Every structure is written in structure tokens, then in C-alpha cells.
C-alpha positions in Angstrom: 15.5 -10.3 11.9 15.9 -8.3 8.7 13.1 -5.9 7.3 12.7 -4.5 3.8 11.5 -1.2 4.1 9.9 0.4 1.0 7.2 3.2 0.3 5.3 5.1 -2.6 6.3 8.7 -1.6 9.9 7.9 -3.0 13.2 7.3 -1.2 13.9 11.0 -0.3 10.6 11.2 1.7 10.8 12.1 5.5 8.5 9.3 6.0 10.5 6.6 5.1 13.5 8.1 7.0 11.4 8.1 10.2 10.4 4.4 9.4 14.0 3.3 8.9 14.9 4.8 12.2 12.2 3.1 14.1 12.8 -0.4 12.3 16.6 0.0 13.1 15.6 -0.3 16.7 14.5 -3.9 16.1 16.2 -5.2 13.2 18.5 -5.0 10.3 17.0 -2.8 7.8 17.4 -2.9 3.9 15.7 0.0 1.9 14.5 -0.6 -1.5 12.2 2.3 -2.7 11.0 4.3 -5.7 13.5 6.9 -6.9 10.4 9.4 -7.3 6.9 10.0 -6.2 4.5 7.0 -6.9 1.5 7.6 -5.1 -1.7 5.9 -6.1 0.1 4.0 -8.8 -1.8 0.8 -7.0 0.0 -2.6 -7.7 1.4 -1.4 -11.0 4.7 -3.3 -12.4 7.3 -2.3 -14.9 7.3 -4.7 -17.8 8.1 -2.5 -20.9 11.4 -0.5 -19.7 14.4 -1.6 -17.8 14.7 -1.4 -13.9 17.6 0.2 -12.5 18.8 0.0 -8.9 20.9 3.0 -7.9 22.6 3.3 -4.6 21.2 6.2 -2.6 23.0 8.2 0.2 21.6 10.2 2.8 23.7 12.3 5.1 26.8 11.2 3.6 26.0 7.3 4.2 24.3 4.6 2.2 20.5 4.6 3.0 19.5 2.0 0.1 18.6 1.3 -3.1 16.4 3.8 -5.4 14.5 2.1 -8.1 13.1 3.8 -11.2 9.7 1.8 -10.7 6.8 1.2 -8.7 6.4 0.1 -5.0 5.5 -3.4 -6.1 8.7 -3.5 -8.4 10.9 -2.3 -5.5 9.5 -5.4 -3.4 9.9 -7.9 -6.2 13.3 -6.7 -7.3 14.5 -6.4 -3.6 13.6 -9.8 -2.7 14.5 -11.6 -5.7 17.7 -9.9 -6.7 19.0 -7.2 -4.4 18.9 -9.1 -0.9 21.1 -12.0 -0.4 18.1 -13.9 1.3 14.3 -13.0 1.7 13.6 -10.6 4.5 11.6 -11.6 7.6 9.2 -8.8 7.1 8.2 -6.0 4.5 7.2 -2.9 5.9 5.7 -0.1 3.6 5.6 3.6 4.6 5.3 5.9 6.4 2.9 7.3 4.0 1.7 10.9 3.8 -1.8 10.6 3.9 -4.1 7.9 5.3 -5.0 4.7 3.3 -8.3 3.9 4.9 -11.4 2.9 2.8 -11.2 3.1 -0.7 -7.7 4.7 -0.7 -6.3 1.3 0.1 -7.2 0.1 -3.5 -5.3 3.0 -5.3 -2.3 3.2 -2.7 1.1 2.2 -3.7 2.3 1.9 -0.2 -0.4 -1.0 0.5 0.4 -2.5 -2.8 4.0 -2.8 -1.9 3.1 -4.6 1.2 0.5 -6.7 -0.7 3.4 -7.8 -3.0 5.4 -8.9 0.0 2.3 -11.0 1.3 2.1 -12.5 -2.3 5.8 -13.6 -1.9 4.9 -15.3 1.4 6.4 -12.6 3.6 4.7 -11.2 6.6 3.9 -7.4 5.5 2.3 -4.3 6.7 1.5 -0.8 5.3 1.8 2.2 7.7 0.1 5.6 6.7 -0.3 8.9 8.7 -3.2 11.2 8.2 -1.3 14.0 7.2 -0.2 15.1 3.7 2.3 17.7 4.8 6.0 17.2 4.1 6.7 18.7 7.6 4.5 16.1 9.4 5.3 14.6 12.5 6.0 11.2 12.3 6.6 10.4 16.0 3.5 8.4 16.6 3.3 6.7 13.5 6.9 5.5 14.0 6.4 4.3 17.5 3.3 2.3 16.1 5.4 0.7 13.1 7.9 -0.4 15.6 5.5 -1.9 18.2 3.6 -3.7 15.6 6.8 -5.0 13.9 8.2 -6.4 17.0 5.3 -8.4 18.0 4.0 -9.3 14.3 5.3 -12.9 14.7 2.8 -13.5 17.4 -0.1 -12.6 15.3 -0.1 -15.9 13.3 -1.6 -14.3 10.3 -3.0 -16.5 7.6 -1.3 -16.7 4.3 -2.3 -14.0 2.0 -3.2 -11.5 4.8 -1.2 -8.1 5.5 -2.1 -5.5 8.1 -3.0 -1.9 6.9 -2.1 0.5 9.7 -3.5 3.9 9.8 -2.3 6.6 12.4 -4.0 9.8 13.3 -2.0 13.1 13.0 -1.9 13.7 16.7 0.9 13.5 19.6 1.3 10.3 21.1 0.0 11.4 24.3 -3.4 12.2 22.5 -3.5 8.8 21.2 -6.6 6.7 22.4 -5.2 3.3 21.7 -5.1 0.8 18.9 -8.4 -0.7 17.4 -8.9 -3.7 15.1 -10.9 -2.2 12.2 -12.6 -3.2 9.0 -12.3 -1.2 5.5 -14.5 1.7 5.4 -16.9 2.5 2.7 -16.1 5.9 1.9 -15.6 6.8 -1.6 -14.1 9.8 -3.6 -16.3 12.4 -5.2 -13.9 12.9 -8.1 -13.6 16.2 -9.8 -11.2 17.2 -12.8 -10.2 21.0 -12.8 -9.9 22.2 -16.3 -6.7 24.2 -16.7 -4.8 25.8 -19.5 -0.9 25.3 -19.5 1.4 28.3 -20.7 1.2 27.3 -24.3 -2.4 27.5 -24.3 -3.2 23.9 -24.3 -5.9 22.3 -22.1 -5.2 19.8 -19.4 -7.0 18.3 -16.5 -6.1 18.0 -12.7 -7.6 15.3 -10.4 -9.2 16.7 -7.3 -12.2 15.8 -5.0 -13.0 14.9 -1.7 -13.7 11.6 0.4 -17.4 11.2 1.2 -18.5 9.0 3.9 -20.9 6.3 2.8 -23.0 4.3 5.3 -20.4 4.6 8.3 -19.6 1.4 9.8 -19.0 1.5 13.8 -15.5 -0.2 13.4 -14.5 1.4 10.1 -11.0 2.3 9.8 -11.6 6.0 8.7 -14.0 6.6 11.4 -11.9 5.2 14.3 -8.8 6.9 13.2 -10.8 10.3 12.9 -11.7 9.6 16.5 -8.0 9.4 17.7 -7.3 5.7 17.4 -4.7 3.8 15.4 -6.7 1.5 13.0 -5.2 -1.7 12.1 -7.1 -3.5 9.3 -6.2 -7.1 8.3 -6.8 -7.1 4.6 -6.2 -9.9 1.7 -5.9 -10.1 -1.9 -8.6 -12.7 -2.4 -11.1 -11.0 -4.8 -13.8 -13.7 -5.2 -17.4 -12.6 -3.9 -18.1 -16.5 -2.8 -21.8 -15.8 -2.0 -22.5 -14.5 -5.6 -20.3 -17.4 -7.0 -23.0 -19.7 -5.7 -25.9 -17.6 -6.9 -24.6 -17.4 -10.4 -24.1 -21.2 -10.7 -27.7 -21.4 -10.4 -28.4 -18.5 -13.1 -25.9 -18.7 -15.6 -26.9 -21.1 -18.4 -24.8 -23.2 -20.7 -24.1 -21.9 -24.3 -26.5 -23.4 -26.7 -25.0 -26.1 -28.6 -23.9 -25.6 -32.0 -23.6 -27.8 -35.1 -19.8 -28.4 -35.7 -18.8 -27.3 -39.2 -15.6 -29.2 -40.7 -12.8 -27.0 -41.2 -12.8 -28.1 -44.9 -16.4 -26.6 -45.3 -15.5 -23.3 -44.0 -15.4 -20.3 -46.2 
């Protein structure tokens, strides 16, 4: 089995190193990851500038390909051009910080796994609820390897990926795994107004995640209680219930008399 590993924190992050070590226990691993921090870029693609794939070394050995693009770029380029054949799985992470609730929409980590799913490859995103660069990835790495090893038995339908969120606790304190739904929490955004050394004004995004009508099986709620939260998500955006409602509400455009082109001013 071959696993394509990527992330959005950049190829130098400790999270991807921990993930690679875990995946190497069960498969051959190819790393294709951004050459710099790409958090919260969502599913952006690079279309107006060239992409470059640079061999990246860690501890004197080749570690993978560093790409001057987004996480979705890494998966598309890796599968289409850098790997000799499509991987059996795409695993994105381990992300610094959880990707529960609305965070999954913005996340480059989740978007990389989504891109793998779009290409017909079983995929998952793995995130740890700890933003520290010195975070302990032990539990998250164990969870990632456990799920990857048995993922072929899940029989996920086409277009569905797994969004895995791991609490920042020791493995001995983990209460287990729960299958969850995406929470409804939202960001209460604020922009700090600042002045740069040249006296020019700029803004820095800040804020806090606010729980909204917590669901009993919400990913953020159960992760906070000490469970690994696994949410099956997909990229179908159609609201089918509203679609049927609109069919009975939206009227046709009024018919207008056609004017011959020769008579137009």
C-alpha cells in the first residue's frame, strides 16, 4: 500500500513528521506538502503562477517534495505528475489545531483530503487540538495509523472522506473513538487594528470559537470530552430539501418579444 501524505502547516512542521513515522509502519509513504505555512487557505488552487516541486531533506535523508503551492495543489500535482501511480490513500496532517465545526470549511488540511476524495482516492484529514509547535503528537499518530490500517474495511461511499480530530491528551486518558457530526460552532471574528514600523495601518484577524446550539454528537463537543472525533464529510453542497421548495416557488421569466438583430440600435 502507498500513502500520499500532505498537510497545510508546511513540510517542515513536526506534525507531518509524526504522521510520516506512523504511516511508515503500515505502508510506503510519499510526502508532497507545501513549502511554507498554508493554514486556512481552504481549497484554493494555484492557476496564475508556476508550481515548483523541490526535493526536501530531513536529517540528511530525502523526506519528500516541497511545493510552492496550496495543500490541494500538492495532492493534484502529486497524484498526476510526481507519483508513478495513484496512491492507495491520501492522509493529510497532523494539523496543529482542531478542524471541528466551521473550521473544516477553511482548513487546508481538510481540503487536501477532499481533493484526494475528488480524485477517487480514500482520504482522511487528521488534526490535533493543540496549536503549539511543541505539541505531543503521540495519540494523534496512533489514531492515524489505526484508522489508515483498517480504512479499506469501512467501504466509504464515493465522495466521502474522514475528518479526524484528536484531543490534546495522553493516550492513557483518551476515552475512545466516537463517530460524530460536524458541530455548529462559529467564529466570532475581530480584527485588531495595528500600526507597522512605517506608521501604516494594518489589520490582524483574531476572535474566538463560539458554541452554537451544541449537538449531543458534535465533533467539537465530544473531542473536548476526551474522545477522538471522526466525522464522515462530503463535498455535495446541494440543499435537496430547499431545491424541492424552490421548484414550487420560483416562477419562469416573463416572455419577451424577440427583436430582430437588424432592428437593434
